[in-house]
GUKE-394191 format. One line per field, with one value per residue (C-alpha): residue in one letter; x, y, z. Coordinates in steps of 0.1 Angstrom, whole numbers, plus 5000, padded with zeros to 4 digits. Each point is the difference from the previous one (the first is absolute). Layout:
<recs>
type	(A, ...)
xx	(X, ...)
yy	(Y, ...)
zz	(Z, ...)
</recs>
This chain:
<recs>
type	(M, A, I, V, M, G, V, D, S, S, T, Q, S, T, K, V, V, L, V, D, A, D, D, G, T, V, L, E, Q, R, S, A, P, H, P, P, G, T, E, V, D, P, R, A, W, L, A, A, F, D, E, A, S, A, G, L, L, E, R, A, E, A, V, A, V, A, G, Q, Q, H, G, M, V, A, L, D, A, A, G, E, P, V, R, D, A, L, L, W, N, D, T, R, S, A, S, S, A, V, D, L, I, A, E, M, G, G, P, A, A, C, A, Q, V, T, G, S, V, M, V, A, S, I, T, A, S, K, L, R, W, M, R, D, H, E, P, E, N, A, A, R, T, A, S, V, L, L, P, H, D, Y, L, S, A, H, L, A, A, S, G, T, E, P, F, T, D, A, G, D, A, S, G, T, G, Y, F, A, T, A, E, G, R, W, R, P, D, L, A, A, A, A, L, G, H, E, V, A, L, P, R, V, V, G, P, G, Q, V, A, G, R, T, A, A, G, Q, V, L, A, A, G, T, G, D, N, A, G, A, A, L, G, L, S, L, A, T, G, D, V, L, L, S, V, G, T, S, G, V, A, S, T, I, S, S, S, P, I, A, D, P, T, G, T, V, T, G, F, A, D, A, A, G, G, F, L, P, M, V, T, T, I, N, A, A, R, I, L, D, L, Q, A, V, W, L, G, V, D, V, H, A, L, A, D, L, A, L, Q, A, P, P, G, A, N, G, V, V, L, S, P, Y, Y, G, G, E, R, S, P, N, R, P, D, A, V, G, T, W, T, G, L, R, S, T, T, T, R, A, D, L, A, R, A, A, F, E, A, L, A, C, S, L, A, D, G, V, E, Q, L, S, A, L, S, G, Q, D, A, G, R, V, L, L, V, G, G, A, T, R, S, P, A, L, Q, Q, I, L, P, A, V, L, G, R, P, V, E, L, P, P, P, G, E, Y, V, A, L, G, A, A, R, Q, A, A, W, A, L, S, G, A, D, E, P, P, S, W, P, M, P, G, L, Q, V, L, E, A, E, P, T, P, A, V, R, E, A, Y, L, A, L, K, A, A, V, E, P, W, A)
xx	(5257, 4965, 4973, 4967, 4973, 4975, 4966, 4979, 4969, 4982, 4974, 5013, 5027, 5020, 5037, 5022, 5039, 5030, 5019, 5033, 4987, 5032, 4999, 4963, 5022, 4976, 5013, 4971, 4966, 4968, 4962, 4969, 4969, 4969, 4960, 4984, 4973, 4991, 4988, 5019, 5002, 5027, 5011, 5013, 5032, 5012, 5001, 5019, 5023, 5010, 5008, 5021, 5020, 5004, 5037, 5009, 4973, 5026, 5027, 4983, 5005, 4969, 4975, 4970, 4968, 4994, 4964, 4983, 4975, 4961, 4989, 4975, 5010, 4966, 5007, 4977, 5002, 5025, 5023, 4989, 4991, 4960, 5001, 5027, 5020, 4990, 5029, 5008, 4991, 4964, 4974, 4969, 5005, 4996, 4964, 5009, 5027, 4975, 4975, 5034, 5009, 4962, 4996, 5037, 4986, 5011, 5036, 5019, 4994, 5009, 5033, 5005, 4992, 5019, 5023, 4982, 4961, 4987, 5001, 4991, 5041, 4998, 4991, 4969, 4984, 5001, 4992, 4964, 4992, 5006, 4978, 4971, 5005, 5014, 4988, 5001, 5043, 4996, 4983, 5027, 5031, 5019, 5029, 5014, 5038, 5018, 5016, 5036, 4984, 4985, 5036, 5016, 4977, 5013, 5035, 4992, 5000, 4971, 4986, 5014, 4971, 4991, 5021, 5006, 5015, 4989, 5008, 4977, 4973, 4995, 4991, 4970, 4969, 5001, 5034, 5005, 5029, 5011, 4999, 5015, 4970, 4970, 4964, 4984, 4966, 5001, 5011, 4971, 4979, 5009, 4999, 4967, 5013, 5035, 5030, 5031, 5031, 5039, 5023, 5017, 5040, 5025, 5025, 5031, 4985, 5000, 4965, 5009, 5017, 4998, 4992, 5039, 5009, 5005, 4990, 4973, 4996, 4965, 4998, 4983, 4983, 5015, 5005, 5016, 5021, 5009, 5009, 5022, 5014, 5015, 5005, 4978, 5010, 4972, 4990, 5014, 4979, 4992, 4989, 4987, 4986, 4982, 4965, 4992, 5021, 5011, 5016, 5005, 5022, 5012, 4987, 5006, 4962, 4968, 4980, 4964, 4987, 4963, 5002, 5009, 5029, 5025, 4998, 5016, 5015, 5029, 5028, 5024, 5024, 4976, 4994, 4972, 4997, 4981, 4991, 4984, 4994, 4986, 4980, 5017, 5041, 5014, 4969, 5002, 5028, 4991, 4966, 5019, 5023, 4970, 4989, 5033, 5006, 5032, 5020, 5001, 5037, 4997, 4972, 5030, 5013, 4976, 4996, 5036, 4994, 4976, 5014, 4985, 4965, 4993, 4995, 4969, 4983, 4986, 4986, 4977, 5005, 4965, 4994, 4983, 4989, 5024, 5003, 5025, 4982, 4967, 4983, 4988, 4978, 5031, 5010, 5034, 5005, 5025, 5001, 5023, 4996, 5009, 5009, 5037, 4994, 5025, 5004, 5027, 4981, 4968, 5028, 5017, 4966, 4995, 5032, 4999, 4964, 5009, 5027, 4976, 4981, 5027, 5006, 4966, 5006, 5033, 4987, 4968, 5014, 5029, 4972, 4978, 5031, 5017, 5032, 5016, 5010, 5036, 5016, 4977, 5004, 4988, 4990, 4971, 5010, 4986, 5033, 5019, 4989, 5033, 4969, 4990, 5030, 5006, 4965, 4992, 5028, 4990, 4967, 5007, 5027, 5025, 5022, 4987, 5018, 4993, 5014, 5009, 4968, 4991, 4977, 4994, 4971, 5018, 5031, 4980, 4987, 5035, 5014, 4966, 5014, 5036, 4987, 4981, 5030, 5024, 4976, 5012, 4981, 5007, 5000, 5030, 5018, 5004, 5017, 4985, 5026, 4992, 4975, 4995, 4994, 4980, 5002, 4987, 4991, 4969, 4971, 4968, 4983, 4991, 4984, 4985, 4983, 4989, 4987, 4979, 4985, 4991, 4987, 4975, 4985, 4995, 4960, 5013, 5005)
yy	(5050, 4992, 5020, 4989, 5020, 4984, 5018, 4999, 5012, 5005, 5011, 5032, 5008, 4987, 4990, 4996, 4982, 4999, 4969, 4988, 4967, 4979, 5005, 5023, 5030, 5029, 5027, 5020, 5003, 5025, 5003, 5017, 5003, 4986, 5011, 4991, 4983, 4959, 5011, 5019, 5006, 4975, 5023, 5019, 4973, 5006, 5034, 4993, 4975, 5020, 5029, 4976, 4977, 5037, 4999, 4966, 4973, 5007, 4989, 4965, 4969, 4988, 5007, 4980, 5014, 4987, 5014, 5000, 4972, 4994, 5034, 5000, 5016, 4998, 5007, 5008, 4982, 5029, 4994, 5033, 4996, 4999, 5013, 5009, 4968, 4984, 4992, 4972, 5021, 5007, 4978, 5009, 4968, 4977, 4989, 4988, 4982, 4979, 4996, 4986, 4975, 4983, 5002, 4977, 4979, 5008, 5016, 4966, 4998, 5037, 4994, 4969, 5015, 5031, 4994, 5030, 5003, 5031, 5036, 5034, 5004, 4975, 5013, 4975, 5014, 5037, 4988, 4987, 5033, 5015, 4978, 5007, 5036, 5017, 4974, 5027, 5002, 4959, 4997, 5025, 4978, 4982, 4990, 5005, 5002, 5002, 5029, 4992, 4986, 5033, 5014, 4973, 5009, 5034, 4990, 4974, 5010, 5005, 4969, 4977, 4980, 5006, 4978, 4991, 4975, 4967, 5021, 5032, 4975, 4979, 5033, 5001, 4974, 4985, 4985, 4965, 5003, 4963, 4996, 5034, 5007, 5021, 4997, 5021, 4981, 5018, 5034, 5002, 4985, 5031, 5026, 4979, 4999, 4986, 5024, 5004, 4987, 5006, 4974, 4987, 4996, 4975, 5013, 5011, 5005, 5028, 5014, 5021, 5035, 5040, 5021, 5009, 4964, 4988, 4970, 4997, 4975, 4985, 5020, 4988, 5012, 5016, 4973, 4976, 5028, 5009, 4957, 5000, 5032, 4987, 4966, 4980, 4964, 4967, 5004, 5036, 5025, 5034, 5025, 5030, 5023, 5035, 5009, 4965, 4972, 4969, 4970, 4979, 4974, 4979, 4965, 4981, 4985, 5017, 5007, 5005, 5006, 4997, 5029, 5026, 5009, 4987, 5013, 4978, 5025, 4991, 5013, 5015, 4974, 4966, 4991, 5013, 5029, 4991, 5032, 5006, 5037, 5024, 5031, 5012, 5002, 5034, 5015, 4982, 5022, 5031, 4998, 4993, 5027, 5024, 4984, 5005, 5037, 4992, 4990, 4968, 5005, 5008, 4970, 4974, 5016, 4994, 4968, 4989, 5013, 4973, 4966, 4972, 4993, 5035, 4988, 4979, 5027, 4984, 5014, 4988, 5023, 4997, 5037, 4999, 4969, 4970, 4985, 4972, 4989, 5007, 5018, 5034, 5011, 4994, 5027, 5002, 4988, 5005, 4976, 5002, 5038, 5004, 5032, 4990, 5006, 5022, 5020, 4982, 4960, 5016, 5012, 4964, 4982, 5018, 4987, 4965, 4998, 5015, 4968, 4976, 5008, 4995, 4968, 4981, 5016, 4973, 4973, 5003, 4995, 4979, 4975, 5000, 5003, 4963, 5017, 5017, 5037, 5004, 5038, 5027, 5030, 5034, 5033, 5031, 5029, 4990, 4978, 5033, 4997, 4988, 4981, 4982, 4990, 4987, 4987, 4982, 4973, 4994, 4994, 4976, 4981, 5004, 5021, 5027, 5015, 5038, 5011, 5037, 5022, 5001, 5001, 4960, 4998, 5023, 4977, 4967, 5016, 5007, 4969, 4985, 5022, 4992, 4960, 5011, 5014, 4972, 4974, 4979, 4971, 5017, 5036, 5016, 4997, 5036, 5004, 5015, 5019, 5020, 4969, 5001, 4968, 5013, 4970, 5002, 4975, 4984, 5011, 4970, 5013, 5034, 4982, 4975, 5026, 5016, 4968, 4994, 5035, 4993, 4968, 5018, 5030, 4969, 5012, 5031, 4980)
zz	(4822, 4993, 5018, 5009, 5013, 5031, 5007, 5031, 4992, 5036, 5016, 5007, 4970, 4973, 5010, 4971, 5008, 4971, 5007, 4991, 4989, 5006, 5039, 5010, 5008, 5000, 4982, 5000, 5014, 4997, 5010, 4989, 5027, 4987, 5010, 5038, 4998, 4996, 4964, 4977, 4961, 4989, 4975, 5030, 5004, 4963, 5010, 5032, 4978, 4973, 5029, 5017, 4977, 4976, 4988, 5015, 4977, 4970, 5023, 5003, 4981, 5015, 5021, 5025, 5019, 5034, 5015, 5020, 5003, 4997, 4981, 4975, 4968, 4979, 4967, 4967, 4967, 4990, 5030, 5022, 5033, 5007, 5038, 5020, 5014, 5030, 5024, 5020, 5033, 4985, 5025, 4983, 4983, 5030, 4997, 4966, 5009, 5022, 4969, 4983, 5029, 5002, 4962, 4999, 5025, 5032, 5010, 4993, 4967, 4996, 5014, 4980, 4972, 4998, 5030, 5023, 5017, 4983, 5021, 4988, 4989, 4974, 4964, 4991, 5034, 4981, 4965, 5020, 5017, 4969, 4980, 5028, 5010, 4965, 4973, 4973, 5008, 5005, 4965, 4982, 5014, 4975, 5019, 5036, 5012, 5029, 5006, 4994, 4965, 4994, 5005, 4980, 4973, 4999, 4994, 4977, 4960, 4979, 4990, 5031, 5016, 5037, 5023, 5037, 5022, 5019, 5042, 4991, 4984, 5023, 5023, 4976, 5014, 4960, 4997, 5007, 5021, 5005, 4961, 4992, 4971, 5001, 5008, 4978, 5009, 5032, 4989, 4978, 5031, 5020, 4971, 4982, 4971, 4986, 5001, 4986, 5021, 4995, 4989, 5025, 4996, 5016, 5022, 4987, 4965, 4972, 5006, 4971, 4991, 5010, 4966, 5006, 4995, 5037, 5014, 5020, 5030, 5014, 5031, 5033, 5025, 5029, 5031, 4967, 4992, 5032, 5002, 4973, 5009, 5033, 4988, 5017, 4999, 5008, 5030, 5012, 5017, 4994, 5026, 4985, 5030, 4982, 5015, 4993, 5001, 4977, 5007, 4971, 4988, 4967, 4998, 4966, 5001, 5002, 5034, 5003, 5033, 5005, 5028, 4985, 5022, 4976, 4962, 4976, 4977, 4970, 4999, 4973, 4998, 4993, 5039, 5018, 5026, 5029, 5023, 5032, 5000, 5030, 5003, 5035, 4996, 5005, 5011, 5031, 5009, 4983, 5024, 5031, 4991, 5001, 5029, 5021, 4984, 4982, 4967, 4990, 5007, 5034, 5007, 4988, 5029, 5022, 4992, 5004, 5035, 5008, 5004, 4973, 5008, 5012, 5035, 4990, 4976, 4967, 4971, 4971, 4975, 4976, 5007, 4960, 5000, 4981, 4970, 5017, 5014, 4984, 5030, 4983, 5032, 5023, 5026, 5021, 5030, 5026, 5035, 5025, 5011, 5038, 5022, 4992, 4966, 4984, 4965, 4991, 5009, 4972, 4975, 5002, 4997, 4968, 4987, 5013, 4987, 4963, 5003, 5011, 4972, 4972, 5020, 4993, 4962, 5003, 5015, 4979, 4965, 5015, 5011, 4965, 4981, 5021, 4999, 5030, 4996, 4985, 4999, 5017, 4985, 5012, 4979, 5000, 5015, 5040, 4992, 5015, 5036, 5024, 5018, 4972, 4986, 5041, 5008, 4968, 4999, 5033, 4994, 4972, 5022, 4967, 4984, 4970, 4973, 4995, 4965, 4996, 4989, 4966, 4971, 5003, 4975, 4972, 5004, 4996, 4966, 4991, 5007, 4979, 4970, 5004, 4996, 4972, 4983, 5009, 4986, 5032, 5017, 5028, 5014, 5005, 5036, 5014, 5033, 5031, 5017, 5032, 5018, 5037, 5019, 5031, 5029, 5038, 5027, 4992, 5019, 4996, 5032, 4977, 4973, 5027, 5019, 4961, 4989, 5032, 4994, 4967, 5006, 5028, 4977, 4973, 5003, 4984, 4964)
</recs>
């Protein structure tokens, strides 16, 4: 039995899984925490990996690392960090993103070149911020890696040239996603001088070896890793519901959305991974639970006591502004409140707002990719809620597949490692036991009421 290791170096922690390369069975898994904050010494990730993988790494024949996207790891000529890494959720570079978009000729031109319209999360925006606010650090920067690249380099044998993959590179703002190549001129324009970038390793290829001789695969970004871990096929839509919400799909063609609603990333298997990301997802439910003085379990029970449509109560849930649509100054808006409105109605309206927001993402992906949604899969902490399990398929008007709980980013990295180890043209096919299919009677009136409110609050855009 060949054993491979998959790693998820996320914002919060490093997760490591040992997997049977033949059938994808997880044999063992461990984790170690990362420091909090939006800027972190990247060497802390190496220590977390060493802790989580101790006693496991030597059992693997191949390894791959998936990690949080966009983070800026700026290194000096000796390969040491010039400053703490700026993470995807550090927003100090918002105005830098605006400047870069203007320099590229506007949002449409930016999307056409890189696949996405620049936002604060994107690595290039962070490089520009450093150029303008920390010129000494910018001048010392000789190379730039992404978080997963930095951890892969930690694993690689001495002398291995740093490497990445198209899936993670496509989120930097200096990668021509449709062409699959770096745009070093854009990196230089952001930072103020030329900078070394890692080589891009193709899908399924061996990127290098560890010091012990194990195969190293290219690794990828976390969203591409999850897509690989769940074996998404062209047209499938993955809905991930955490604090924020993500709707992503596999496309055979590159995407360039000038509105910035859909980001046109690459995937880890040679295709593309268009994505819609919202700021407000599980936090909608968390806030509603606080207001009603219950926990999220009791909130679900309350919601299922109200009928579809929550007796006319509707919520536009942009409590902290919103990213998709781009409404940074928006606020939450309730309508339909009456003297007869109950706590159950308020709870149900929160779940329906979340479901409608996810339905927006599915619709936007289908419209831009020109392909009807295939399977819809649902992952994330909030998906354990029985209320969401009943309400989401009703709002979407279609079945939703619920995989069993698992570390799918790390599992996707393990599948990539098994692919590189095998030398095959395609990644291995791994079954997914325990998959549930969620079905419900469609409730189109719920989405119609939500869209009517969304149109009414358009001045907040």
